[in-house]
C-alpha positions in Angstrom: -45.6 3.8 -21.0 -45.0 7.6 -21.3 -47.7 10.2 -20.7 -48.0 13.7 -22.0 -49.6 16.6 -20.1 -50.8 19.6 -22.2 -51.8 22.5 -20.0 -52.9 25.8 -21.6 -53.0 29.3 -20.0 -56.5 29.8 -21.5 -58.7 28.2 -24.2 -56.9 30.2 -27.0 -53.3 29.5 -25.9 -51.3 28.8 -29.1 -48.3 27.4 -27.2 -49.5 25.4 -24.2 -47.1 23.9 -21.7 -46.3 20.3 -22.7 -44.6 17.9 -20.3 -43.8 14.2 -20.7 -43.7 11.7 -17.8 -42.8 8.1 -17.5 -45.8 7.1 -15.5 -49.4 8.3 -15.2 -49.0 9.0 -11.5 -46.1 11.4 -12.2 -48.2 13.2 -14.8 -51.2 13.5 -12.4 -48.9 14.7 -9.6 -47.4 17.3 -11.8 -50.8 18.5 -13.0 -52.2 18.7 -9.5 -49.2 20.7 -8.3 -49.4 23.1 -11.3 -53.2 23.6 -10.8 -52.6 24.3 -7.1 -49.9 26.8 -8.0 -52.0 28.6 -10.6 -55.1 28.7 -8.3 -53.0 30.1 -5.4 -51.6 32.8 -7.7 -55.1 33.8 -8.8 -56.4 33.9 -5.2 -53.4 35.8 -3.9 -53.6 38.4 -6.7 -57.3 38.9 -6.8 -58.5 42.4 -5.8 -61.8 40.8 -4.6 -62.7 38.5 -1.8 -62.8 34.9 -3.0 -64.9 32.3 -1.1 -64.7 28.5 -1.3 -67.2 28.2 -4.2 -65.1 30.7 -6.2 -62.0 28.6 -5.6 -63.8 25.4 -6.7 -64.9 27.2 -9.9 -61.3 28.3 -10.5 -60.0 24.8 -10.0 -62.6 23.4 -12.4 -61.7 26.0 -15.0 -58.0 25.2 -14.6 -58.6 21.4 -15.0 -60.6 22.1 -18.2 -57.4 23.6 -19.7 -55.4 20.4 -19.2 -55.2 17.1 -21.0 -53.3 13.9 -20.1 -52.6 11.5 -23.0 -50.9 8.2 -23.1 -48.2 8.2 -25.8 
């Protein structure tokens, strides 16, 4: 059964990224990789020191922008 991942840049993103996968595990793997990539980008380009609690907050915010649906 196919799964669709919708992942927005922010809460007002009019054209979020939409990917379709054959299995739930493929969808989850892609989402985890994409969240890690975005979090790493934010951390690497931040002009401020970011501690572990900040990273956890960023990860939580990124996950709130994603949705996995069974088609």
